[in-house]
One Martini backbone bead per residue (centre of mass of N, CA, C, O) as a GRO file, in nm:
protein
  373
    1MET     BB    1   1.366   2.197  -0.104
    2ILE     BB    2   1.396   1.997   0.136
    3LYS     BB    3   1.195   1.829   0.355
    4HIS     BB    4   1.056   1.782   0.683
    5THR     BB    5   0.945   1.597   0.906
    6PRO     BB    6   0.821   1.591   1.241
    7TYR     BB    7   1.052   1.343   1.276
    8TYR     BB    8   1.341   1.412   1.186
    9HIS     BB    9   1.519   1.403   1.452
   10LYS     BB   10   1.440   1.119   1.522
   11LEU     BB   11   1.567   0.990   1.283
   12VAL     BB   12   1.863   1.092   1.315
   13ALA     BB   13   1.905   0.974   1.602
   14ALA     BB   14   1.841   0.666   1.479
   15GLY     BB   15   2.012   0.653   1.189
   16ALA     BB   16   1.911   0.746   0.935
   17LYS     BB   17   1.880   0.668   0.586
   18LEU     BB   18   1.841   0.911   0.351
   19GLN     BB   19   1.591   1.031   0.126
   20ASP     BB   20   1.407   1.134  -0.153
   21ARG     BB   21   1.043   1.171  -0.094
   22GLY     BB   22   0.847   1.395  -0.229
   23GLY     BB   23   1.052   1.614  -0.073
   24PHE     BB   24   1.131   1.418   0.153
   25ALA     BB   25   1.304   1.316   0.421
   26THR     BB   26   1.354   0.965   0.395
   27PRO     BB   27   1.387   0.661   0.512
   28ASN     BB   28   1.527   0.360   0.421
   29PHE     BB   29   1.701   0.309   0.691
   30PHE     BB   30   1.872   0.213   0.995
   31THR     BB   31   2.020  -0.061   1.038
   32SER     BB   32   1.853  -0.285   0.849
   33ILE     BB   33   1.641  -0.435   0.644
   34ALA     BB   34   1.650  -0.710   0.770
   35ASP     BB   35   1.612  -0.634   1.065
   36GLU     BB   36   1.334  -0.474   1.024
   37HIS     BB   37   1.179  -0.699   0.895
   38GLN     BB   38   1.186  -0.895   1.134
   39ALA     BB   39   1.049  -0.713   1.341
   40VAL     BB   40   0.777  -0.721   1.200
   41ARG     BB   41   0.736  -1.028   1.180
   42GLU     BB   42   0.794  -1.074   1.513
   43ARG     BB   43   0.690  -0.779   1.633
   44VAL     BB   44   0.775  -0.443   1.585
   45GLY     BB   45   0.705  -0.141   1.386
   46MET     BB   46   0.793   0.198   1.265
   47PHE     BB   47   0.646   0.462   1.045
   48ASP     BB   48   0.719   0.728   0.844
   49VAL     BB   49   0.412   0.867   0.664
   50TYR     BB   50   0.361   1.186   0.617
   51TYR     BB   51   0.357   1.214   0.297
   52GLN     BB   52   0.073   1.083   0.328
   53VAL     BB   53  -0.203   1.205   0.202
   54GLY     BB   54  -0.524   1.340   0.211
   55VAL     BB   55  -0.862   1.305   0.073
   56GLU     BB   56  -1.148   1.492   0.088
   57ILE     BB   57  -1.497   1.388   0.072
   58LYS     BB   58  -1.766   1.635   0.080
   59GLY     BB   59  -2.114   1.579   0.098
   60LYS     BB   60  -2.412   1.467  -0.031
   61GLU     BB   61  -2.225   1.353  -0.301
   62ALA     BB   62  -1.984   1.170  -0.211
   63GLU     BB   63  -2.077   0.877  -0.269
   64ALA     BB   64  -2.152   0.932  -0.564
   65LEU     BB   65  -1.874   1.007  -0.673
   66LEU     BB   66  -1.723   0.738  -0.596
   67THR     BB   67  -1.913   0.549  -0.742
   68ARG     BB   68  -1.799   0.666  -1.025
   69ALA     BB   69  -1.473   0.660  -0.967
   70LEU     BB   70  -1.468   0.362  -0.858
   71VAL     BB   71  -1.435   0.017  -0.897
   72ASN     BB   72  -1.527   0.013  -0.630
   73ASP     BB   73  -1.802  -0.009  -0.389
   74VAL     BB   74  -1.898   0.230  -0.146
   75ARG     BB   75  -2.192   0.114  -0.077
   76ARG     BB   76  -2.071  -0.132   0.097
   77MET     BB   77  -2.010   0.055   0.316
   78ARG     BB   78  -1.931   0.127   0.648
   79ASP     BB   79  -1.892   0.293   0.907
   80GLY     BB   80  -1.544   0.231   0.950
   81GLY     BB   81  -1.460   0.171   0.661
   82VAL     BB   82  -1.240  -0.005   0.427
   83ILE     BB   83  -1.102   0.028   0.089
   84TYR     BB   84  -0.989  -0.106  -0.207
   85SER     BB   85  -0.872   0.079  -0.506
   86SER     BB   86  -0.941   0.208  -0.824
   87LEU     BB   87  -0.854   0.482  -1.046
   88CYS     BB   88  -0.970   0.552  -1.362
   89THR     BB   89  -0.976   0.563  -1.697
   90GLU     BB   90  -1.163   0.527  -1.975
   91ALA     BB   91  -0.927   0.307  -2.067
   92GLY     BB   92  -0.845   0.156  -1.772
   93GLY     BB   93  -0.646   0.309  -1.641
   94ILE     BB   94  -0.428   0.371  -1.365
   95VAL     BB   95  -0.417   0.640  -1.169
   96ASP     BB   96  -0.486   0.478  -0.890
   97ASP     BB   97  -0.404   0.328  -0.585
   98LEU     BB   98  -0.637   0.299  -0.301
   99THR     BB   99  -0.778   0.422  -0.001
  100CYS     BB  100  -1.104   0.401   0.163
  101PHE     BB  101  -1.270   0.615   0.399
  102ARG     BB  102  -1.565   0.590   0.617
  103PHE     BB  103  -1.755   0.817   0.810
  104SER     BB  104  -1.971   0.878   0.590
  105GLY     BB  105  -2.184   0.957   0.329
  106ASP     BB  106  -2.047   1.273   0.348
  107ARG     BB  107  -1.752   1.130   0.443
  108LEU     BB  108  -1.443   1.082   0.277
  109TRP     BB  109  -1.135   0.908   0.233
  110LEU     BB  110  -0.822   0.936   0.062
  111SER     BB  111  -0.523   0.724  -0.007
  112PRO     BB  112  -0.278   0.812  -0.190
  113THR     BB  113  -0.032   0.833  -0.376
  114PRO     BB  114   0.183   1.071  -0.360
  115SER     BB  115   0.243   1.116  -0.680
  116ARG     BB  116  -0.100   1.115  -0.727
  117VAL     BB  117  -0.267   1.349  -0.603
  118GLN     BB  118  -0.332   1.540  -0.840
  119ALA     BB  119  -0.458   1.329  -1.026
  120VAL     BB  120  -0.687   1.274  -0.840
  121MET     BB  121  -0.799   1.561  -0.812
  122SER     BB  122  -0.854   1.604  -1.104
  123ALA     BB  123  -1.049   1.364  -1.163
  124LEU     BB  124  -1.263   1.450  -0.946
  125GLY     BB  125  -1.317   1.740  -1.031
  126LYS     BB  126  -1.431   1.662  -1.316
  127LEU     BB  127  -1.646   1.459  -1.216
  128ALA     BB  128  -1.815   1.661  -1.017
  129GLY     BB  129  -1.866   1.942  -1.100
  130ASP     BB  130  -2.192   2.040  -0.978
  131MET     BB  131  -2.182   1.887  -0.730
  132ASN     BB  132  -2.246   1.823  -0.380
  133VAL     BB  133  -1.906   1.871  -0.349
  134THR     BB  134  -1.583   1.829  -0.188
  135VAL     BB  135  -1.231   1.850  -0.281
  136THR     BB  136  -0.962   1.781  -0.039
  137ASN     BB  137  -0.644   1.869   0.044
  138LEU     BB  138  -0.505   1.804   0.357
  139GLY     BB  139  -0.221   1.752   0.353
  140TYR     BB  140  -0.008   1.817   0.659
  141SER     BB  141  -0.226   1.803   0.918
  142ASN     BB  142  -0.129   1.511   0.963
  143GLY     BB  143  -0.015   1.266   1.152
  144TYR     BB  144   0.170   0.979   1.038
  145LEU     BB  145   0.155   0.642   1.160
  146SER     BB  146   0.311   0.315   1.140
  147VAL     BB  147   0.207   0.005   1.308
  148GLN     BB  148   0.388  -0.307   1.272
  149GLY     BB  149   0.292  -0.618   1.403
  150PRO     BB  150   0.213  -0.882   1.623
  151ARG     BB  151   0.255  -0.641   1.877
  152SER     BB  152   0.069  -0.391   1.811
  153ARG     BB  153  -0.172  -0.434   1.994
  154GLU     BB  154  -0.036  -0.436   2.267
  155LEU     BB  155   0.086  -0.166   2.238
  156LEU     BB  156  -0.172   0.017   2.182
  157GLY     BB  157  -0.352  -0.086   2.416
  158ALA     BB  158  -0.181   0.088   2.623
  159LEU     BB  159  -0.266   0.391   2.472
  160THR     BB  160  -0.582   0.306   2.459
  161GLN     BB  161  -0.954   0.301   2.504
  162ALA     BB  162  -0.991   0.161   2.263
  163ASP     BB  163  -1.128  -0.101   2.078
  164ILE     BB  164  -0.873  -0.332   1.930
  165SER     BB  165  -0.986  -0.584   1.892
  166SER     BB  166  -1.070  -0.821   1.679
  167GLU     BB  167  -1.367  -0.804   1.715
  168ALA     BB  168  -1.392  -0.471   1.709
  169LEU     BB  169  -1.139  -0.464   1.489
  170LYS     BB  170  -1.113  -0.516   1.180
  171TYR     BB  171  -1.007  -0.567   0.891
  172PHE     BB  172  -1.057  -0.294   0.737
  173ALA     BB  173  -1.077  -0.082   0.991
  174PHE     BB  174  -1.202   0.191   1.202
  175THR     BB  175  -1.124   0.422   1.483
  176HIS     BB  176  -1.180   0.601   1.765
  177GLY     BB  177  -0.916   0.760   1.982
  178ASN     BB  178  -0.690   0.766   2.214
  179LEU     BB  179  -0.345   0.880   2.241
  180GLY     BB  180  -0.311   0.922   2.520
  181GLU     BB  181  -0.348   1.281   2.499
  182VAL     BB  182  -0.488   1.209   2.224
  183PRO     BB  183  -0.765   1.304   2.063
  184LYS     BB  184  -0.940   1.145   1.820
  185ALA     BB  185  -0.798   0.927   1.680
  186VAL     BB  186  -0.711   0.743   1.404
  187ILE     BB  187  -0.763   0.378   1.398
  188SER     BB  188  -0.618   0.168   1.151
  189ARG     BB  189  -0.654  -0.162   1.007
  190THR     BB  190  -0.371  -0.108   0.838
  191GLY     BB  191  -0.141  -0.173   0.544
  192TYR     BB  192   0.199  -0.283   0.386
  193SER     BB  193   0.323  -0.565   0.546
  194GLY     BB  194   0.140  -0.839   0.616
  195GLU     BB  195   0.045  -0.747   0.902
  196LEU     BB  196  -0.042  -0.672   1.179
  197GLY     BB  197  -0.186  -0.336   1.186
  198TYR     BB  198  -0.141   0.040   1.212
  199GLU     BB  199  -0.296   0.344   1.129
  200LEU     BB  200  -0.206   0.690   1.238
  201PHE     BB  201  -0.427   0.970   1.297
  202PHE     BB  202  -0.329   1.317   1.361
  203PRO     BB  203  -0.246   1.598   1.475
  204VAL     BB  204   0.063   1.735   1.402
  205GLU     BB  205   0.134   1.853   1.684
  206PHE     BB  206   0.163   1.543   1.802
  207ALA     BB  207   0.404   1.386   1.667
  208GLU     BB  208   0.626   1.370   1.885
  209TYR     BB  209   0.459   1.239   2.104
  210VAL     BB  210   0.372   0.973   1.952
  211TRP     BB  211   0.652   0.882   1.896
  212ASP     BB  212   0.744   0.848   2.191
  213LEU     BB  213   0.499   0.674   2.289
  214VAL     BB  214   0.559   0.431   2.108
  215ALA     BB  215   0.860   0.385   2.167
  216GLU     BB  216   0.833   0.332   2.471
  217ALA     BB  217   0.613   0.098   2.455
  218GLY     BB  218   0.817  -0.078   2.252
  219LYS     BB  219   1.063  -0.172   2.420
  220GLN     BB  220   0.947  -0.456   2.523
  221PHE     BB  221   0.946  -0.540   2.194
  222ASP     BB  222   1.174  -0.433   2.020
  223ILE     BB  223   1.145  -0.184   1.859
  224ARG     BB  224   1.151  -0.049   1.513
  225PRO     BB  225   1.264   0.161   1.311
  226CYS     BB  226   1.151   0.223   0.969
  227GLY     BB  227   1.177   0.190   0.618
  228MET     BB  228   1.114   0.181   0.282
  229LYS     BB  229   1.294  -0.069   0.209
  230THR     BB  230   1.134  -0.241   0.415
  231MET     BB  231   0.848  -0.205   0.291
  232ARG     BB  232   0.924  -0.339   0.019
  233SER     BB  233   1.001  -0.617   0.134
  234LEU     BB  234   0.734  -0.679   0.260
  235ARG     BB  235   0.531  -0.641   0.024
  236ILE     BB  236   0.648  -0.870  -0.178
  237GLU     BB  237   0.570  -1.117   0.007
  238LYS     BB  238   0.245  -1.021  -0.046
  239SER     BB  239   0.203  -0.905  -0.348
  240TYR     BB  240   0.233  -0.592  -0.353
  241LEU     BB  241   0.188  -0.306  -0.511
  242LEU     BB  242   0.364  -0.047  -0.724
  243TYR     BB  243   0.336   0.255  -0.802
  244GLY     BB  244   0.510   0.310  -1.124
  245LEU     BB  245   0.577  -0.003  -1.178
  246ASP     BB  246   0.329  -0.225  -1.174
  247ILE     BB  247   0.146   0.045  -1.203
  248SER     BB  248  -0.064   0.236  -1.439
  249GLU     BB  249  -0.205   0.404  -1.711
  250GLU     BB  250  -0.099   0.134  -1.886
  251THR     BB  251  -0.270  -0.021  -1.682
  252ASP     BB  252  -0.494  -0.269  -1.562
  253PRO     BB  253  -0.666  -0.431  -1.300
  254LEU     BB  254  -0.693  -0.710  -1.442
  255SER     BB  255  -0.393  -0.760  -1.529
  256ALA     BB  256  -0.292  -0.696  -1.219
  257GLY     BB  257  -0.488  -0.879  -1.018
  258LEU     BB  258  -0.766  -0.673  -0.950
  259ALA     BB  259  -1.052  -0.798  -0.988
  260TRP     BB  260  -1.161  -0.801  -0.683
  261THR     BB  261  -1.212  -0.462  -0.712
  262VAL     BB  262  -1.418  -0.513  -0.949
  263ARG     BB  263  -1.753  -0.378  -0.983
  264PHE     BB  264  -2.003  -0.532  -1.171
  265ASP     BB  265  -2.279  -0.338  -1.139
  266ASP     BB  266  -2.546  -0.100  -1.080
  267ARG     BB  267  -2.314   0.084  -1.241
  268GLN     BB  268  -2.128   0.369  -1.329
  269PHE     BB  269  -1.779   0.382  -1.427
  270VAL     BB  270  -1.474   0.466  -1.478
  271GLY     BB  271  -1.382   0.215  -1.725
  272ARG     BB  272  -1.597  -0.001  -1.767
  273ARG     BB  273  -1.598  -0.054  -2.075
  274ALA     BB  274  -1.299  -0.131  -2.104
  275LEU     BB  275  -1.302  -0.373  -1.894
  276GLU     BB  276  -1.519  -0.534  -2.045
  277GLU     BB  277  -1.340  -0.579  -2.299
  278VAL     BB  278  -1.111  -0.728  -2.156
  279ASN     BB  279  -1.294  -0.964  -2.071
  280ALA     BB  280  -1.403  -1.050  -2.348
  281LYS     BB  281  -1.108  -1.101  -2.478
  282GLY     BB  282  -0.899  -1.126  -2.269
  283ILE     BB  283  -0.621  -1.169  -2.100
  284ALA     BB  284  -0.289  -1.131  -2.225
  285ARG     BB  285  -0.158  -0.999  -1.958
  286CYS     BB  286   0.001  -1.095  -1.649
  287LEU     BB  287   0.056  -1.028  -1.320
  288ARG     BB  288   0.354  -1.165  -1.169
  289LEU     BB  289   0.520  -1.348  -0.942
  290ILE     BB  290   0.870  -1.423  -0.884
  291ASP     BB  291   1.063  -1.691  -0.776
  292THR     BB  292   1.441  -1.705  -0.723
  293GLY     BB  293   1.535  -1.869  -0.437
  294ALA     BB  294   1.704  -1.594  -0.377
  295ILE     BB  295   1.943  -1.360  -0.336
  296HIS     BB  296   1.908  -1.090  -0.583
  297PRO     BB  297   1.993  -0.862  -0.835
  298ILE     BB  298   1.686  -0.694  -0.893
  299VAL     BB  299   1.539  -0.477  -1.143
  300HIS     BB  300   1.404  -0.267  -1.319
  301GLY     BB  301   1.404  -0.385  -1.669
  302GLU     BB  302   1.451  -0.673  -1.663
  303ALA     BB  303   1.474  -0.955  -1.825
  304VAL     BB  304   1.234  -1.205  -1.951
  305PHE     BB  305   1.256  -1.561  -1.999
  306HIS     BB  306   1.153  -1.819  -2.251
  307ASN     BB  307   1.309  -2.034  -2.425
  308GLY     BB  308   1.519  -1.772  -2.512
  309GLU     BB  309   1.285  -1.564  -2.486
  310VAL     BB  310   1.158  -1.262  -2.467
  311VAL     BB  311   0.846  -1.187  -2.252
  312SER     BB  312   0.969  -0.956  -2.049
  313THR     BB  313   0.973  -0.736  -1.765
  314VAL     BB  314   1.064  -0.587  -1.485
  315THR     BB  315   0.891  -0.387  -1.257
  316SER     BB  316   0.974  -0.535  -0.977
  317GLY     BB  317   1.245  -0.575  -0.723
  318ASP     BB  318   1.273  -0.768  -0.409
  319PRO     BB  319   1.372  -0.848  -0.108
  320GLY     BB  320   1.268  -1.127   0.113
  321PHE     BB  321   1.399  -1.172   0.425
  322HIS     BB  322   1.225  -1.399   0.556
  323LEU     BB  323   1.248  -1.598   0.295
  324GLY     BB  324   1.524  -1.552   0.135
  325LYS     BB  325   1.415  -1.378  -0.130
  326THR     BB  326   1.368  -1.284  -0.455
  327PHE     BB  327   1.124  -1.071  -0.605
  328ALA     BB  328   0.920  -1.047  -0.908
  329PHE     BB  329   0.770  -0.859  -1.143
  330ALA     BB  330   0.549  -0.951  -1.433
  331TYR     BB  331   0.430  -0.938  -1.753
  332LEU     BB  332   0.260  -1.215  -1.885
  333PRO     BB  333   0.176  -1.433  -2.070
  334ARG     BB  334  -0.097  -1.626  -2.015
  335GLU     BB  335   0.047  -1.912  -2.060
  336LEU     BB  336   0.265  -1.836  -1.821
  337ALA     BB  337   0.054  -1.740  -1.582
  338THR     BB  338   0.143  -1.999  -1.397
  339GLN     BB  339   0.195  -2.219  -1.168
  340GLY     BB  340   0.546  -2.310  -1.214
  341THR     BB  341   0.664  -2.157  -1.408
  342GLN     BB  342   0.961  -2.115  -1.601
  343VAL     BB  343   1.207  -1.858  -1.569
  344GLN     BB  344   1.424  -1.590  -1.673
  345ILE     BB  345   1.648  -1.353  -1.509
  346GLN     BB  346   1.816  -1.069  -1.547
  347LEU     BB  347   2.065  -0.936  -1.393
  348ALA     BB  348   2.198  -0.628  -1.283
  349ASP     BB  349   2.491  -0.703  -1.389
  350GLY     BB  350   2.447  -0.829  -1.700
  351LYS     BB  351   2.581  -1.147  -1.689
  352SER     BB  352   2.326  -1.288  -1.556
  353ALA     BB  353   2.102  -1.560  -1.462
  354VAL     BB  354   1.778  -1.673  -1.331
  355THR     BB  355   1.566  -1.888  -1.197
  356GLY     BB  356   1.210  -1.889  -1.198
  357THR     BB  357   0.880  -1.891  -1.027
  358VAL     BB  358   0.566  -1.889  -1.081
  359LEU     BB  359   0.304  -1.719  -0.914
  360ASP     BB  360  -0.059  -1.706  -0.767
  361ARG     BB  361   0.050  -1.626  -0.483
  362ALA     BB  362   0.136  -1.545  -0.182
  363PRO     BB  363   0.420  -1.651  -0.007
  364TYR     BB  364   0.302  -1.484   0.239
  365ASP     BB  365   0.034  -1.561   0.405
  366PRO     BB  366  -0.205  -1.657   0.198
  367GLU     BB  367  -0.451  -1.686   0.417
  368ARG     BB  368  -0.442  -1.427   0.622
  369ARG     BB  369  -0.391  -1.485   0.931
  370ARG     BB  370  -0.230  -1.230   1.026
  371LEU     BB  371  -0.406  -1.006   0.942
  372THR     BB  372  -0.683  -1.142   1.104
  373ALA     BB  373  -0.592  -1.186   1.417
   0.00000   0.00000   0.00000
C-alpha cells in the first residue's frame, strides 16, 4: 500500500502529479517541470523530501567507524560541517553516495539514497562489529523540506533567529535555530539543485506547520512547490550524479569523476586497495556529461556512438530547462572522455540520433558562484 508523506494533502491541493517513489506518493511536478525549474533558478522553490531518511551513528567510536567506512575523511570535519562521500565495497564499488553531518565526534548523521538505506545500514553494521557505537535508522521521525533558489536566504531569514548569512553559514555547513515556533531545527546549507539553498530537518509533528510557514513567507518571491522531475532537471545542469543510474556497486568513485572525494591519507578504509589499483592501472572508462545542444528525448540505455561504432550507453538523460538542452551521462573510453569530443546518441524514439559534445565540467555555474553566494 502506498504511503503518504505528512505534506500529502498539501501536495494534492497544489495540483501535484504524483508517482510512487520508495513506497511514497511523491510529486513528479505541479505546474510543469520547466516552470518549476526556472522558479528555482530565478527565485525559490520548495521540495517535499520526507522519504529521505537519516542514519545516526552515535557513540565513542562514531567518528572511528566512519573513518573506516567512507572514502572521504570525516576527521577533517568540524562540528556543524557536512561532507559528500561514497561508501564502497572492498572491490571499490559504490554502495551509496551520501552526505555526512557532524554534530560532534560521537554523533554524526548520514543521509543515504532512499533505496540504499538498508544496504548502508548493513555495511555499517558489519564494519562496526563490537565497536562502541550504535547505527540507527531514524526512519521518518523528521519532517524534511528542501528550500532552494537565490531568494531562499531572504525567505528563511525572515523565519529564524539563526544567523544564516553567507559569512556565518558557509556552503556545506549547518546550524540549529528556530523555524517560526519550531525550536532547534537543523538548517543545512546543502541541496541537489545547484543553487543557494537549504535543507530543513525538524520533528515530523511540525511538518504541516513548516510547509505553511515557508509557503506563506515565499509568496512575495512567487515560490513554487516542486517535484522530483524538476530536481532531476536541475541536478543534471550541475552534473550531479544519480545513484542507481549513473553510479552503483558496479562502478567506482574514481571512474565516476568523484576522485575529489577519495582521501588516500593515513588510514585504511573499505575499498582503498581496489581504488589504489584503479589509480595504478589508469581509469579505463570515465563518466562524462554530454551536451546535446537542444531538448531531445534521451533515456537510460540509449546507445552512444563514435565514428559509427557503439562506445557506451546512456546512464541517465534529462532536460536542463534553464539552459534549454538535454544532457546525458555515459561512461566513455578514456581517450574520448575529453572536453569537446563529438559523439552521437540514439534517441528514445529509436529512429534517429543526435550529435553531442563531451563536457569535463558542469555546464551551469561551473565556478560555483551561486552555490557559495
